[in-house]
C-alpha positions as CSV (number, residue, x, y, z in Angstrom):
1,M,119.4,113.8,121.2
2,A,119.2,113.6,125.3
3,T,117.5,116.6,125.5
4,N,114.7,115.7,123.3
5,A,114.2,112.5,125.8
6,T,114.6,115.1,128.9
7,L,111.6,117.3,127.0
8,A,109.3,114.0,126.4
9,G,109.9,113.4,130.3
10,C,112.1,109.9,129.5
11,P,114.0,108.6,132.1
12,D,117.3,107.9,132.2
13,N,117.4,103.9,132.2
14,A,114.9,104.2,128.8
15,F,116.8,106.2,126.8
16,P,119.0,103.9,125.6
17,I,115.7,102.8,123.7
18,V,115.4,105.9,122.2
19,V,119.3,105.4,121.1
20,A,118.0,102.4,119.4
21,A,115.2,103.3,117.7
22,M,116.9,106.6,115.9
23,R,119.6,103.8,115.2
24,A,116.6,102.3,113.7
25,S,115.1,104.5,112.0
26,L,118.5,105.3,110.1
27,V,118.9,102.1,108.2
28,K,118.4,102.7,104.4
29,S,115.5,100.0,103.8
30,F,113.8,101.9,106.2
31,G,113.4,105.3,104.3
32,L,113.8,107.6,106.8
33,L,113.1,111.0,105.1
34,G,110.4,109.2,102.9
35,V,108.8,108.3,106.3
36,L,108.9,112.1,107.7
37,A,107.7,113.7,104.0
38,T,105.3,111.8,102.8
39,T,101.6,112.5,102.5
40,H,100.4,109.6,103.7
41,P,99.6,109.2,107.5
42,C,101.9,107.6,108.6
43,T,104.5,107.3,111.6
44,V,107.9,106.0,113.0
45,G,106.3,103.8,115.4
46,V,108.3,101.9,118.3
47,L,108.1,98.4,119.0
48,V,110.3,97.4,121.6
49,S,110.7,93.3,122.3
50,G,112.7,91.4,125.0
51,S,113.3,91.4,128.5
52,I,113.9,95.0,129.2
53,A,110.4,95.8,128.1
54,E,109.6,94.1,131.5
55,Q,112.0,95.4,133.6
56,L,111.1,99.0,132.4
57,G,107.5,98.5,132.6
58,I,106.7,99.6,128.7
59,N,102.9,98.8,128.1
60,S,102.4,95.7,126.5
61,G,98.9,94.8,127.5
62,A,95.8,96.6,128.0
63,S,95.3,99.8,126.2
64,L,98.9,99.7,125.2
65,Y,98.5,101.9,122.0
66,G,96.7,104.4,124.6
67,P,97.4,106.9,127.6
68,G,98.6,106.0,130.9
69,N,101.9,104.5,131.2
70,R,104.4,107.0,131.3
71,L,107.4,105.1,129.4
72,N,105.7,104.1,126.7
73,A,104.2,107.8,125.7
74,A,108.0,109.5,126.9
75,I,109.6,106.9,124.6
76,G,107.0,108.0,121.7
77,R,107.8,110.9,122.6
78,A,111.8,111.5,122.6
79,V,111.3,109.6,119.6
80,R,109.6,112.2,117.5
81,L,111.1,115.3,119.0
82,S,114.0,114.0,117.9
83,L,113.1,114.1,114.0
84,M,111.5,117.0,114.6
85,N,114.3,119.1,116.4
86,L,117.8,117.1,114.3
87,G,115.6,115.6,111.4
88,A,113.5,119.0,110.2
89,A,110.8,117.0,110.3
90,T,108.2,119.6,111.6
91,L,104.9,120.7,109.6
92,V,105.5,123.0,105.9
93,T,109.2,122.3,105.9
94,V,109.4,118.4,105.4
95,D,106.3,116.9,106.9
96,K,103.8,116.6,104.2
97,S,101.3,114.8,105.4
98,T,97.5,115.1,103.9
99,Q,95.6,114.6,107.6
100,G,98.8,113.2,110.0
101,S,97.8,110.8,112.6
102,A,98.0,111.0,116.9
103,G,100.8,108.6,116.5
104,K,102.8,111.3,115.5
105,Y,102.5,112.6,118.9
106,S,104.0,109.3,120.4
107,F,103.7,105.8,119.4
108,C,105.8,103.4,121.5
109,F,104.1,100.0,122.5
110,A,105.7,96.5,123.7
111,E,105.7,92.6,122.7
112,N,103.1,90.9,125.5
113,Q,105.7,88.2,125.6
114,A,104.4,86.5,128.6
115,A,101.2,85.9,126.5
116,N,102.9,85.4,123.4
117,P,102.8,81.5,122.2
118,W,105.4,81.5,119.9
119,E,109.2,82.9,119.8
120,P,109.6,87.1,120.6
121,H,109.5,89.0,117.6
122,H,113.6,90.1,118.0
123,V,114.4,86.6,117.7
124,E,112.5,86.4,114.7
125,R,114.9,89.2,113.1
126,G,117.6,87.0,114.5
127,F,118.8,88.0,117.8
128,K,118.9,86.0,120.9
129,A,116.5,85.0,123.1
130,D,118.4,86.8,126.1
131,D,119.1,90.5,123.7
132,S,116.3,93.2,123.9
133,G,115.3,94.5,120.3
134,V,113.4,98.1,119.5
135,T,111.8,97.7,116.0
136,V,111.1,100.7,114.0
137,G,107.8,101.1,111.4
138,A,106.4,103.4,109.2
139,F,102.9,102.4,111.1
140,E,99.6,103.9,110.2
141,G,97.1,103.9,113.3
142,P,96.0,100.8,114.5
143,H,93.0,99.2,112.5
144,N,90.8,97.0,114.8
145,I,90.0,93.6,114.0
146,H,87.0,92.4,116.3
147,E,86.2,88.3,116.3
148,L,83.6,87.3,119.1
149,T,83.2,83.7,118.5
150,A,86.2,82.1,116.8
151,S,87.2,78.9,118.3
152,T,89.2,77.5,115.9
153,G,92.1,78.4,113.9
154,E,90.2,77.9,110.8
155,E,87.5,80.4,112.0
156,M,90.2,83.2,113.3
157,M,91.9,83.1,109.4
158,H,88.6,83.6,108.1
159,M,88.3,86.9,110.0
160,L,91.7,88.1,109.5
161,V,92.5,87.7,105.8
162,S,88.9,89.5,106.1
163,A,90.2,92.2,107.7
164,L,93.1,92.5,105.7
165,S,91.4,91.7,102.6
166,S,90.9,95.9,102.2
167,T,91.5,98.4,99.0
168,G,93.7,101.9,99.4
169,H,96.2,101.3,101.8
170,N,99.6,102.0,100.7
171,N,100.6,98.1,101.4
172,I,98.4,97.3,98.2
173,M,99.9,100.2,96.0
174,R,103.0,100.3,97.0
175,R,103.9,97.3,98.6
176,G,106.7,96.9,102.0
177,D,106.3,95.1,105.2
178,L,103.0,95.3,107.3
179,F,102.3,94.0,111.2
180,L,99.6,92.4,112.5
181,V,99.0,92.4,116.2
182,L,97.5,89.8,117.6
183,G,95.2,89.8,121.2
184,P,96.4,87.2,123.0
185,E,92.9,85.5,123.2
186,H,93.3,85.7,119.4
187,A,96.9,84.3,119.4
188,A,95.5,81.5,121.6
189,V,93.3,80.6,119.4
190,L,95.5,79.7,116.6
191,A,98.3,78.6,118.6
192,N,96.4,75.8,120.6
193,D,94.8,74.7,116.6
194,G,98.6,74.5,115.7
195,W,98.9,77.4,113.8
196,D,102.3,78.9,114.1
197,R,103.6,82.3,112.4
198,K,104.3,81.0,109.2
199,R,101.3,78.4,108.9
200,I,99.3,82.1,109.1
201,R,101.8,84.4,107.1
202,E,101.6,82.0,104.5
203,R,97.9,81.8,104.5
204,L,97.5,85.5,104.5
205,S,100.4,85.9,101.8
206,A,98.0,83.3,100.1
207,D,94.6,84.7,100.6
208,A,94.2,88.0,101.8
209,G,94.3,91.1,99.5
210,T,92.2,93.2,96.8
211,P,89.8,92.0,94.0
212,A,91.3,93.4,91.0
213,R,88.0,93.9,90.1
214,T,87.5,96.7,92.6
215,V,89.8,99.2,91.4
216,T,89.5,101.1,89.0
217,D,91.0,101.0,85.5
218,A,94.1,103.9,86.7
219,N,94.3,101.7,90.3
220,Y,95.1,98.3,88.1
221,A,97.6,100.1,86.2
222,F,99.2,102.2,88.9
223,I,99.1,98.7,91.2
224,N,100.8,96.4,88.6
225,D,103.6,99.2,88.0
226,N,104.4,99.0,91.4
227,R,104.7,95.2,91.6
228,R,108.1,92.6,91.3
229,Q,108.7,92.7,87.6
230,D,108.9,89.1,87.6
231,V,105.2,88.5,89.1
232,P,102.1,88.8,86.2
233,P,99.9,91.2,86.8
234,P,96.4,89.7,88.0
235,D,93.5,88.9,85.9
236,R,91.3,92.0,85.7
237,L,88.0,90.3,86.6
238,N,89.4,87.2,88.7
239,G,92.8,87.6,90.0
240,R,93.6,89.3,93.1
241,H,96.0,92.2,94.0
242,E,98.3,90.3,96.9
243,L,98.7,91.7,100.5
244,C,102.5,91.2,99.9
245,E,104.8,90.5,97.7
246,T,106.4,87.9,100.2
247,P,104.7,86.0,103.2
248,D,107.7,87.1,105.3
249,Q,106.9,91.1,105.0
250,I,103.4,90.1,107.5
251,R,105.4,90.9,110.7
252,I,103.3,89.0,113.5
253,V,103.1,90.6,116.9
254,V,101.9,89.5,120.0
255,A,100.3,92.7,121.9
256,G,97.7,93.6,124.2
257,G,95.3,92.6,127.4
258,P,92.0,90.5,128.2
259,G,89.3,90.6,124.9
260,K,89.1,89.3,121.7
261,H,90.3,92.0,119.8
262,S,93.8,92.7,117.7
263,S,94.7,95.1,115.3
264,W,97.0,95.3,112.4
265,L,98.9,98.2,111.3
266,P,99.6,99.0,107.6
267,T,102.3,100.8,106.6
268,F,103.8,103.7,104.2
269,G,104.7,101.0,101.7
270,I,107.9,102.2,100.6
271,T,109.8,101.1,103.7
272,Y,110.5,98.1,105.7
273,S,110.7,98.0,109.3
274,S,113.8,97.6,110.6
275,T,115.2,96.1,114.6
276,V,118.3,96.6,116.0
277,K,119.5,95.5,119.7
278,V,119.3,97.7,122.8
């Protein structure tokens, strides 16, 4: 693993994050083999939360998914090279992705704690505030959410519900958890109007999803086959396939810089993100 980190240009002080990410990817509920071998375009993405992100200078602000920061690029690349060279996740042998993703080169970002009106992500996952956490998720590329006019939490939620109510993504088809990455300005609109993460999750869980009438009969049956057996299927004409099985499967993170944009990260679906302490 150290060799792969060196090849990726990862400095010594960031190596513990690479180790933590690899440890997190081996948690059984993450399902690493499926993530690496699927035809889906997901990749093992790395989210860093806690003081270590600021100490090292991992980008949590403007263009955090983009180029320009050595640590984001090097950590993400070190994880990918380790998966390729230690886990044989190379094209043809294991990686069967139909179209792939630019995130397969490198996918690492940090939570913007300075702009976060709520507790850090790793605290929500059970760690102490003064800990630092590394989370891995089987992320698709970011799906932009553009909301220029919302001045209330209700207006903001209207856009979020709409944006997450698409069809064809794996979380509708195969469940698993997913990530909503709120830009600081959008997070502030919600927080200033009394919305916390719990309330946001519950609203998205209740209202976001795919109307059952918009899918084919074959997909209606497929989605129902992959839902919890204790939950009855939705009415074919007026019902809705839920975005997730429980509200806590919607992970909410604050990250990014100035501007009225957020994003959401659908996942492989047959997988659950994992967080470990650095």
